[in-house]
TORMIKOL-652273 format. One line per field, with one value per residue (C-alpha): residue number from 1; residue in one letter; y, x, z. Coordinates in pm, whole numbers, plus 32768, in hexadecimal, padded with zeros to 4 digits. Layout:
BEGIN
kelum <- (NUM | ...)
titor <- (A | ...)
yy <- (Y | ...)
xx <- (X | ...)
zz <- (Z | ...)
This chain:
BEGIN
kelum <- (1 | 2 | 3 | 4 | 5 | 6 | 7 | 8 | 9 | 10 | 11 | 12 | 13 | 14 | 15 | 16 | 17 | 18 | 19 | 20 | 21 | 22 | 23 | 24 | 25 | 26 | 27 | 28 | 29 | 30 | 31 | 32 | 33 | 34 | 35 | 36 | 37 | 38 | 39 | 40 | 41 | 42 | 43 | 44 | 45 | 46 | 47 | 48 | 49 | 50 | 51 | 52 | 53 | 54 | 55 | 56 | 57 | 58 | 59 | 60 | 61 | 62 | 63 | 64 | 65 | 66 | 67 | 68 | 69 | 70 | 71 | 72 | 73 | 74 | 75 | 76 | 77 | 78 | 79 | 80 | 81 | 82 | 83 | 84 | 85 | 86 | 87 | 88 | 89 | 90 | 91 | 92 | 93 | 94 | 95 | 96 | 97 | 98 | 99 | 100 | 101 | 102 | 103 | 104 | 105 | 106 | 107 | 108 | 109 | 110 | 111 | 112 | 113 | 114 | 115 | 116 | 117 | 118 | 119 | 120 | 121 | 122 | 123 | 124 | 125 | 126 | 127 | 128 | 129 | 130 | 131 | 132 | 133 | 134 | 135 | 136 | 137 | 138 | 139 | 140 | 141 | 142 | 143 | 144 | 145 | 146 | 147 | 148 | 149 | 150 | 151 | 152 | 153 | 154 | 155 | 156 | 157 | 158 | 159 | 160 | 161 | 162 | 163 | 164 | 165 | 166 | 167 | 168 | 169 | 170 | 171 | 172 | 173 | 174 | 175 | 176 | 177 | 178 | 179 | 180 | 181 | 182 | 183 | 184 | 185 | 186 | 187 | 188 | 189 | 190 | 191 | 192 | 193 | 194 | 195 | 196 | 197 | 198 | 199 | 200 | 201 | 202 | 203 | 204 | 205 | 206 | 207 | 208 | 209 | 210 | 211 | 212 | 213 | 214 | 215 | 216 | 217 | 218 | 219 | 220 | 221 | 222 | 223 | 224 | 225 | 226 | 227 | 228 | 229 | 230 | 231 | 232 | 233 | 234 | 235 | 236 | 237 | 238 | 239 | 240 | 241 | 242 | 243 | 244 | 245 | 246 | 247 | 248 | 249 | 250 | 251 | 252 | 253 | 254 | 255 | 256 | 257 | 258 | 259 | 260 | 261 | 262 | 263 | 264 | 265 | 266 | 267 | 268 | 269 | 270 | 271 | 272 | 273 | 274 | 275 | 276 | 277 | 278 | 279 | 280 | 281 | 282 | 283 | 284 | 285 | 286 | 287 | 288 | 289 | 290 | 291 | 292 | 293 | 294 | 295 | 296 | 297 | 298 | 299 | 300 | 301 | 302 | 303 | 304 | 305 | 306 | 307 | 308 | 309 | 310 | 311 | 312 | 313 | 314 | 315 | 316 | 317 | 318 | 319 | 320 | 321 | 322 | 323 | 324 | 325 | 326 | 327 | 328 | 329 | 330 | 331 | 332 | 333 | 334 | 335 | 336 | 337 | 338 | 339 | 340 | 341 | 342 | 343 | 344 | 345 | 346 | 347 | 348 | 349 | 350 | 351 | 352 | 353 | 354 | 355 | 356 | 357 | 358 | 359 | 360 | 361 | 362 | 363 | 364 | 365 | 366 | 367 | 368 | 369 | 370 | 371 | 372 | 373 | 374 | 375 | 376 | 377 | 378 | 379 | 380 | 381 | 382 | 383 | 384 | 385 | 386 | 387 | 388 | 389 | 390 | 391 | 392 | 393 | 394 | 395 | 396 | 397 | 398 | 399 | 400 | 401 | 402 | 403 | 404 | 405 | 406 | 407 | 408 | 409 | 410 | 411 | 412 | 413 | 414 | 415 | 416 | 417 | 418 | 419 | 420 | 421 | 422 | 423 | 424 | 425 | 426 | 427 | 428 | 429 | 430 | 431 | 432 | 433 | 434 | 435 | 436 | 437 | 438 | 439 | 440 | 441 | 442 | 443 | 444 | 445 | 446 | 447 | 448 | 449 | 450 | 451 | 452 | 453 | 454 | 455 | 456 | 457 | 458 | 459)
titor <- (M | A | S | E | L | K | R | L | I | E | Q | V | S | R | E | K | G | I | D | R | Q | T | L | I | Q | T | L | E | E | A | I | K | S | A | I | R | K | R | Y | G | A | K | L | D | L | D | V | T | F | N | D | E | Y | G | E | I | E | A | F | Q | F | K | E | V | V | E | E | V | N | D | P | D | K | E | V | L | L | D | E | A | K | K | L | D | S | E | C | E | I | G | D | E | L | G | I | R | M | D | T | E | M | L | G | R | I | A | A | Q | S | A | K | Q | V | I | I | Q | K | M | K | D | A | E | R | E | V | V | Y | D | E | F | K | S | R | K | G | E | I | V | N | G | I | V | Q | R | V | D | K | G | A | I | L | V | N | V | G | Q | A | E | A | I | L | P | Q | K | E | Q | I | P | R | E | V | F | R | Q | G | D | R | I | R | S | Y | V | L | E | V | K | K | I | S | K | G | P | Q | I | V | L | S | R | T | H | P | H | F | L | I | Q | L | F | H | A | E | V | P | E | I | S | E | G | I | V | S | I | I | S | A | A | R | E | P | G | S | R | A | K | I | A | V | I | S | K | D | S | D | V | D | P | V | G | A | C | V | G | M | K | G | T | R | V | Q | N | V | V | Q | E | L | R | G | E | K | I | D | I | I | P | W | N | M | D | P | A | K | F | V | V | N | G | L | A | P | A | I | I | S | K | V | I | V | D | Q | A | N | R | S | M | E | V | I | V | P | D | D | Q | L | S | L | A | I | G | K | R | G | Q | N | V | R | L | A | S | K | L | T | N | W | R | I | D | V | K | S | E | S | R | Y | E | R | Q | K | Q | T | G | Y | Q | A | L | L | R | I | P | G | V | S | S | E | M | A | D | K | L | Y | E | S | G | I | G | S | L | K | D | F | L | E | V | S | V | L | E | L | E | D | T | T | R | V | P | A | A | T | L | E | A | M | K | S | Q | A | V | A | L | L | G | G | D | S | Q | D | T | Q | P | D | P | N | P | P | V | A | D | D | E | G | E | Q | A | Q | G | V | E | V | E | T | P | G | D | A | Q | K | T | G | D | I | D | A | D | A | D | Q | P | A | Q | E)
yy <- (8000 | 80EE | 80C9 | 80FD | 8232 | 82C2 | 829E | 8348 | 846E | 8499 | 8483 | 857A | 8673 | 8665 | 8668 | 8748 | 8840 | 880C | 8839 | 86EB | 8733 | 8775 | 861E | 857A | 861B | 85A3 | 8444 | 8440 | 84AA | 83A5 | 8289 | 82FC | 82F7 | 8199 | 8110 | 819D | 810D | 7FB5 | 7FB5 | 80B9 | 8230 | 824F | 81FB | 82F8 | 82F8 | 83A0 | 8361 | 83E9 | 83B5 | 834E | 8415 | 835F | 8203 | 8263 | 81AA | 81F4 | 81E1 | 81C3 | 81BA | 8173 | 8212 | 815C | 81A6 | 809F | 802B | 7F11 | 7EBD | 7EFB | 7F9C | 8023 | 7F3F | 8050 | 8141 | 806C | 7F51 | 7E71 | 7EAE | 7D49 | 7D70 | 7ECB | 7E4E | 7D5C | 7E8E | 7F72 | 7EDC | 8031 | 809B | 80D2 | 80FE | 8244 | 8257 | 8292 | 8179 | 819C | 804E | 8034 | 7FB8 | 7EE7 | 7FBC | 7E96 | 7DF9 | 7F0D | 7E49 | 7E9E | 7F5D | 8043 | 8083 | 80D4 | 81C2 | 8272 | 8298 | 8327 | 842E | 848C | 84A0 | 857E | 865E | 866A | 86DE | 87E8 | 886C | 886C | 8931 | 8A2C | 8A58 | 8A92 | 8B87 | 8C53 | 8C5D | 8CD1 | 8DB8 | 8E8B | 8E79 | 8F07 | 901B | 8F82 | 8ED0 | 8D5A | 8C6B | 8B1A | 89F8 | 89A5 | 885A | 883C | 88FC | 88B1 | 894B | 8A7F | 8AB4 | 8A76 | 89BA | 8A2D | 898A | 8AA4 | 89D4 | 8944 | 898E | 8985 | 8ACF | 8B1A | 8C17 | 8C46 | 8C7E | 8DE3 | 8E35 | 8DBA | 8E9F | 8E6A | 8D87 | 8D1B | 8BA4 | 8AD4 | 8961 | 8865 | 889C | 8A0A | 8B03 | 8C1C | 8D61 | 8DDD | 8ED4 | 8E49 | 8EE0 | 8E32 | 8D25 | 8C82 | 8B71 | 8A5F | 8901 | 8861 | 894A | 8AA1 | 8B15 | 8BF6 | 8CC4 | 8D52 | 8E62 | 8EDA | 8FE9 | 90B9 | 9216 | 91CC | 90AC | 91B3 | 928C | 916B | 9114 | 9276 | 9259 | 912A | 91CA | 9331 | 9360 | 94CA | 944D | 9343 | 9449 | 953B | 964D | 9619 | 95C8 | 953E | 960D | 9547 | 9449 | 93E8 | 92BB | 9217 | 90CA | 904F | 9195 | 92D4 | 9369 | 94B8 | 9502 | 9653 | 968C | 9798 | 97CC | 9848 | 98AF | 99CF | 993B | 97F3 | 97E9 | 96F7 | 96A6 | 966A | 9590 | 94AF | 949E | 9449 | 944D | 9415 | 93B2 | 9273 | 9295 | 92D7 | 91D1 | 90C8 | 9120 | 9126 | 8FCF | 8F41 | 8FCF | 8F34 | 9079 | 9158 | 92C1 | 93A0 | 951C | 95B5 | 96F9 | 9808 | 9852 | 99BC | 9A5C | 9B23 | 9A33 | 9AE2 | 9ABC | 9957 | 9906 | 99AF | 98D1 | 97A2 | 97E6 | 980B | 97F5 | 98BD | 9A3A | 9AE3 | 9C41 | 9C80 | 9BD1 | 9C2D | 9BA5 | 9B59 | 9B21 | 9AD8 | 99AD | 9957 | 9967 | 9A17 | 9A88 | 9A70 | 9B32 | 9ABE | 9B2C | 9A74 | 99B2 | 993F | 98B6 | 974C | 974A | 97D1 | 96D9 | 95B5 | 9470 | 9418 | 952A | 947E | 95AF | 9687 | 955C | 950D | 967C | 968F | 955E | 95E1 | 973D | 96D7 | 97ED | 97CC | 984C | 98C1 | 9905 | 99F3 | 9A8A | 9C02 | 9C1A | 9B62 | 9C32 | 9D76 | 9CEE | 9C99 | 9DFE | 9E7D | 9EF3 | 9E30 | 9CEB | 9D17 | 9D5B | 9C0E | 9B59 | 9BE9 | 9B22 | 99EF | 98B6 | 9966 | 98E0 | 9982 | 987E | 98D3 | 9A48 | 9A13 | 9968 | 9A7F | 9B8F | 9AE4 | 9ACD | 9C44 | 9C48 | 9D3D | 9DC5 | 9D7B | 9E3D | 9D66 | 9C2D | 9C91 | 9CF1 | 9B9F | 9A91 | 995D | 9884 | 993A | 992E | 97BB | 9783 | 9852 | 97D3 | 9674 | 96CA | 9651 | 9750 | 9746 | 97A3 | 98BE | 9948 | 9954 | 9A01 | 9B04 | 9B4F | 9B82 | 9C61 | 9D3E | 9D6F | 9DBB | 9EAE | 9F6D | 9FAD | 9FC2 | A122 | A0C0 | 9FEF | A118 | A250 | A2B1 | A2E5 | A45A | A410 | A2ED | A23B | A28F | A1DE | A1FD | A278 | A123 | A11E | A009 | A000 | A085 | 9F87 | 9FA5 | A065 | 9FB2 | A001 | 9F90 | 9F20 | 9E96 | 9DB2 | 9DAD | 9CDB | 9D1A | 9D7C | 9DD3 | 9E06 | 9DD1 | 9CCE | 9D29 | 9C84 | 9C32 | 9B42 | 9A05 | 98F3 | 977E | 967A | 956E | 940D)
xx <- (8000 | 811A | 81C0 | 8076 | 8025 | 817F | 8152 | 8001 | 809A | 81B1 | 80C1 | 7FC5 | 80D0 | 8176 | 8043 | 7F59 | 804F | 7FD5 | 80C6 | 8160 | 815E | 7FE8 | 7FB0 | 8091 | 7FCD | 7E8E | 7F1F | 7F7A | 7E1A | 7D87 | 7E56 | 7E05 | 7C94 | 7CB2 | 7D5E | 7C51 | 7B3F | 7BDD | 7C5B | 7B87 | 7B5E | 7BFF | 7D5E | 7E72 | 7F22 | 8045 | 805D | 817D | 81F7 | 8363 | 83D2 | 851E | 8489 | 8334 | 828C | 8178 | 81E1 | 80C2 | 80F3 | 7FEF | 8044 | 7FF0 | 8039 | 8104 | 8035 | 802B | 7EBF | 7E13 | 7CBA | 7CB2 | 7D65 | 7D5F | 7E28 | 7EE0 | 7FE0 | 806F | 81D4 | 8242 | 81C1 | 8257 | 83B0 | 83AB | 83A0 | 847A | 8543 | 857C | 8410 | 8370 | 8218 | 8178 | 8243 | 819E | 81FE | 81DD | 8185 | 81C6 | 8099 | 80A8 | 7FF6 | 7FF7 | 7EF5 | 7DFC | 7D7B | 7D01 | 7BC9 | 7C8D | 7D90 | 7C80 | 7BE0 | 7D2C | 7D58 | 7BFA | 7C46 | 7D84 | 7CD3 | 7BC6 | 7CCC | 7D7B | 7C3B | 7BFF | 7D61 | 7D49 | 7C03 | 7CA5 | 7DC8 | 7CD7 | 7C06 | 7D37 | 7DB6 | 7C71 | 7C11 | 7D3F | 7CDD | 7B81 | 7B4C | 7C3A | 7C02 | 7C45 | 7C63 | 7BBB | 7B29 | 79B8 | 797E | 7807 | 76C0 | 75D1 | 7474 | 74EE | 761D | 7776 | 7877 | 79D6 | 7B25 | 7C0A | 7D38 | 7D2F | 7BBF | 7A70 | 79B5 | 784F | 77CE | 765B | 7562 | 751A | 768F | 76A0 | 7687 | 7534 | 7539 | 769C | 76D1 | 77F0 | 782A | 78F9 | 7A6B | 7A49 | 7B3D | 7A99 | 7B09 | 7A41 | 7A4B | 7A6F | 793A | 7931 | 79E4 | 7912 | 794E | 7848 | 7839 | 78B1 | 79DB | 7A1B | 791B | 79AE | 78A4 | 78FE | 785F | 786F | 7766 | 77FD | 7878 | 79CA | 79F9 | 79F8 | 7AE9 | 7BDA | 7BD4 | 7C44 | 7D51 | 7DD8 | 7DC3 | 7E34 | 7F99 | 7F4D | 7E41 | 7F1F | 8033 | 7F45 | 7F55 | 7DEA | 7CDB | 7B7C | 7A9B | 795B | 78B3 | 774F | 76D8 | 75A9 | 765A | 765F | 75D0 | 7689 | 7776 | 780D | 7951 | 79CF | 7B48 | 7C40 | 7DB5 | 7EB5 | 7F9A | 7F23 | 7FE3 | 7F22 | 7DC1 | 7D01 | 7BFC | 7D01 | 7DCF | 7CA2 | 7C41 | 7DA2 | 7E3A | 7D21 | 7C43 | 7D03 | 7CF6 | 7B85 | 7B3B | 7BE6 | 7B00 | 79CF | 7A2B | 7A4A | 78F2 | 7859 | 781F | 77AD | 77C7 | 78A0 | 7893 | 79D0 | 7975 | 7A6B | 7A29 | 79EB | 79F1 | 78B8 | 7791 | 76C6 | 77D8 | 7813 | 76A4 | 76B3 | 77DB | 7723 | 75F2 | 76BE | 7698 | 755A | 7578 | 7513 | 7479 | 745E | 7494 | 73DC | 748E | 73E1 | 74FE | 741B | 7372 | 74A1 | 73D4 | 73EE | 72F0 | 738F | 72F4 | 7339 | 72BF | 7185 | 723D | 7341 | 724B | 7244 | 73C0 | 73F5 | 7303 | 737F | 72D6 | 71E5 | 7288 | 73DA | 74B5 | 7426 | 7419 | 7589 | 75E8 | 752C | 75E4 | 7732 | 7710 | 7646 | 754C | 73D7 | 73A0 | 7257 | 726E | 7172 | 7148 | 715E | 6FF0 | 6F7E | 7063 | 6FD5 | 6E76 | 6EAD | 6F19 | 6DC3 | 6CDA | 6BB4 | 6C79 | 6CE4 | 6B7A | 6B11 | 6C16 | 6B7D | 6A3E | 6A53 | 6A8B | 6B15 | 6C70 | 6D6C | 6D18 | 6BA6 | 6BF3 | 6CBE | 6B96 | 6AAB | 6B98 | 6BD5 | 6A5C | 6A37 | 69DA | 6AD5 | 6A32 | 6938 | 682A | 6866 | 6855 | 6702 | 6674 | 66BF | 65B8 | 6600 | 65CC | 66DE | 67CA | 678A | 67E1 | 6921 | 69A5 | 690B | 68AA | 6756 | 663A | 6603 | 6770 | 675B | 6623 | 66E4 | 6804 | 6716 | 6694 | 67F7 | 683F | 6713 | 679D | 68F9 | 6877 | 67B2 | 68E7 | 69F1 | 6A1E | 6B4E | 6A76 | 699A | 6A74 | 6BD3 | 6C0F | 6C4B | 6D0D | 6DFA | 6E88 | 6FE5 | 70E9 | 70BD | 71C0 | 7265 | 72B3 | 71BD | 7144 | 6FE5 | 6EF1 | 6EC1 | 7004 | 7112 | 7269 | 73B8 | 749C | 75E1 | 769A | 7578 | 743D | 73FD | 74D6 | 745B | 7546 | 758A | 7690 | 77B9 | 77C1 | 7931 | 78EC | 79BC | 7926 | 7950 | 79DE | 78E8 | 7930)
zz <- (8000 | 805C | 7F07 | 7E54 | 7F20 | 7EE3 | 7D6C | 7D8A | 7E46 | 7D48 | 7C24 | 7CB0 | 7D19 | 7BC3 | 7AE3 | 7BA6 | 7C34 | 7D99 | 7EBA | 7F15 | 808A | 807C | 7FE8 | 80ED | 8208 | 8167 | 814D | 82BC | 8320 | 8237 | 82CC | 842D | 83D2 | 833C | 8477 | 855A | 8481 | 84A2 | 8608 | 86BA | 86D8 | 8832 | 87C3 | 8809 | 86B7 | 860B | 8495 | 83C5 | 8263 | 824B | 811D | 8100 | 80E6 | 8069 | 8186 | 827A | 83E5 | 84DC | 8655 | 8760 | 88AE | 89F3 | 8B5F | 8C1E | 8D4A | 8E4B | 8DFD | 8CAF | 8CBB | 8B52 | 8A5A | 894F | 8A24 | 8B26 | 8B20 | 8C34 | 8CA3 | 8C45 | 8ADF | 8AC4 | 8B2C | 8A07 | 8924 | 89F5 | 8B11 | 8BB3 | 8BD1 | 8D26 | 8DBD | 8D3D | 8BFC | 8AA8 | 89BF | 8844 | 87AB | 8638 | 8573 | 8439 | 8336 | 8246 | 8329 | 82E0 | 81BA | 805F | 80CF | 81B5 | 80A5 | 7FAC | 80A7 | 80D5 | 7F5E | 7F3B | 8040 | 7F88 | 7E3A | 7ECF | 7F6A | 7E1C | 7D74 | 7E7D | 7E5C | 7CE3 | 7CF2 | 7DDA | 7CE8 | 7BC5 | 7C91 | 7CF8 | 7B90 | 7AEF | 7C0A | 7BAC | 7A3B | 7A6D | 796E | 7870 | 7726 | 7721 | 75FC | 760C | 7549 | 7542 | 75F6 | 75CC | 75C6 | 76E4 | 76E1 | 762A | 770A | 7675 | 7747 | 76F3 | 7743 | 77B5 | 7817 | 7975 | 799D | 78EF | 78D2 | 7875 | 7777 | 77D0 | 76BB | 772E | 770D | 75A4 | 7477 | 73CB | 729C | 72EC | 72C9 | 7358 | 7332 | 73F0 | 73AD | 7343 | 73D5 | 7498 | 7540 | 7668 | 7786 | 78E8 | 7986 | 7AD7 | 7BA0 | 7CB0 | 7DB0 | 7DAE | 7E43 | 7D01 | 7CE7 | 7C4D | 7B4F | 7A42 | 7992 | 783D | 7768 | 7601 | 762A | 7742 | 76DC | 777E | 7688 | 7574 | 763C | 7676 | 7503 | 74B0 | 75BD | 7503 | 73A9 | 73EB | 7472 | 74D3 | 75C4 | 7665 | 7689 | 7735 | 762B | 75C3 | 76C1 | 7694 | 7777 | 7749 | 7668 | 7615 | 754F | 74BC | 747F | 731B | 7292 | 72F0 | 73F1 | 744F | 7508 | 7584 | 756B | 75D3 | 7598 | 7694 | 7574 | 749C | 7376 | 7386 | 72F9 | 73DC | 72D4 | 71C6 | 72B0 | 72F1 | 7183 | 710E | 6FB4 | 6EBB | 6FDE | 702C | 71A6 | 71C7 | 70BD | 7191 | 72B2 | 71CF | 7149 | 72AB | 72FE | 71C5 | 7108 | 7226 | 71A9 | 7284 | 72A2 | 7334 | 73E4 | 7455 | 75C4 | 7625 | 777D | 7725 | 7754 | 7645 | 753F | 75B2 | 7578 | 7422 | 73C8 | 744C | 736E | 722F | 7109 | 714E | 7143 | 7289 | 7296 | 740B | 7558 | 7699 | 77CC | 7916 | 7A0B | 7B32 | 7A89 | 79B0 | 7875 | 7726 | 7629 | 74D1 | 73B2 | 724D | 70F5 | 708B | 6F7D | 707C | 717F | 7108 | 70E2 | 7243 | 72DD | 720C | 71B3 | 72CE | 739E | 7399 | 7358 | 746F | 755B | 752B | 7547 | 7691 | 771A | 769C | 7731 | 7865 | 781C | 77DA | 7676 | 75E3 | 746C | 73CF | 7278 | 7249 | 71E6 | 731D | 73F9 | 736B | 738F | 74FD | 7541 | 74D0 | 75E5 | 7557 | 754E | 76B8 | 7714 | 7678 | 7748 | 7883 | 7848 | 7930 | 7860 | 772B | 76D9 | 75F3 | 74E8 | 7500 | 74FD | 73BC | 7316 | 7380 | 730A | 71BB | 7185 | 71B8 | 732A | 73B9 | 74F4 | 7609 | 754A | 7413 | 74E8 | 7573 | 7420 | 7381 | 73B7 | 7488 | 7353 | 7293 | 73BF | 73E5 | 7278 | 729A | 73E6 | 73FE | 7564 | 75ED | 75E2 | 775B | 7798 | 769A | 7746 | 788E | 77DD | 774F | 78AB | 7924 | 77F7 | 784C | 79AC | 7927 | 7823 | 7928 | 79FD | 78EF | 7871 | 77A4 | 76BF | 7661 | 7683 | 76EF | 7862 | 789C | 79DA | 798F | 7AC2 | 7B34 | 7C07 | 7D80 | 7E75 | 7E8D | 7D1B | 7CBF | 7B56 | 7B22 | 7A95 | 791F | 78DE | 7812 | 789E | 780F | 792A | 7897 | 7986 | 7A80 | 7A85 | 7914 | 77F0 | 7698 | 7577 | 7408 | 73B1 | 72DB | 7188 | 71C6 | 72E7 | 72DC | 720A | 724A | 7166 | 70FF | 709D)
């Protein structure tokens, strides 16, 4: 048994990279456990591994007494002198045990304990290795696909690429090579669980780190990234060196660098946006290639109202709102895109009066205004049947709205004639209701955008 266990220790230590001393300690505990299972749990044992001879040495300690009351812990003086002629009453005598007598079952039990310890140590090694690699890109080989999830061999461990972390319409088969982002490393009962991702924005960032030397050298930095995996992405870049164009560095000669990233992401289009310290200009860059007329900034709510020419509205919003959605994620600002005609319409007193009717949304107000209903008086003059046809709102609801409009019209002088005494700001400097005030750098900022604002590169 000793020779077999020694070979097992050498093999495990060499092949699995587990500390040899750890395995030896495990072996000693396993043999001690096997002896107690065979001879009793009360034994006072000392089990050591003789590294020189590769043998297990097990000693049972007993006290030398004149009369034995506990055979497991006591031995008569006459029997003790046969082992050690110099022993006396009260001495502790170590009696060597024949480990070969433990039998096949005990040996097998000891080996099972060692194998289990080996697995635990191996899992710990894998966990420590991949815990430090969290946030990096790893290369692996697809082992199999299980219920939509892809199991990937990443060297010493098997990682999982969940279905939600896969790029839509992307297909991998057994044996395919795959690059993924280490999203999370967790400890579970079966060992470390390595979760991969190909949809995370940092996967895109790490791909550019690998492709663009200026990024790995720290000259160019990626400030933020936003993705709709498999469709489109935006990244914001900045250069620490005025002589280095951050957008050009990421695009590369004839677009080779960005094309390599696009190819890895299966054709995902990438917009490379120059970052700007001014949030308004940054948002304008993020919405490119659309032309922006005006940006109204609400610092308090971290939102922006972006005004574009009518013919640029669909381009600014993008297909199914994709362009403005990605720009919002990239800049971390809430963006509301409006056409110039709608913006001018909303500034009209009659339009604002319609919005004051409870239940009238901006969409409904647009429909009313486009149908020629531009004030509370117009709203009251139109029949409920016509309003129902225009707004698709139930007649009962429209009747209630008309009642509210009558009340508003009775107390709203602005809807019938100009107010001869417009409100002014109070002593505390608060804005008077109904007065539009430009406050650059404060709660609200209104301004036209220069035509020379930085424009992103698109791939």
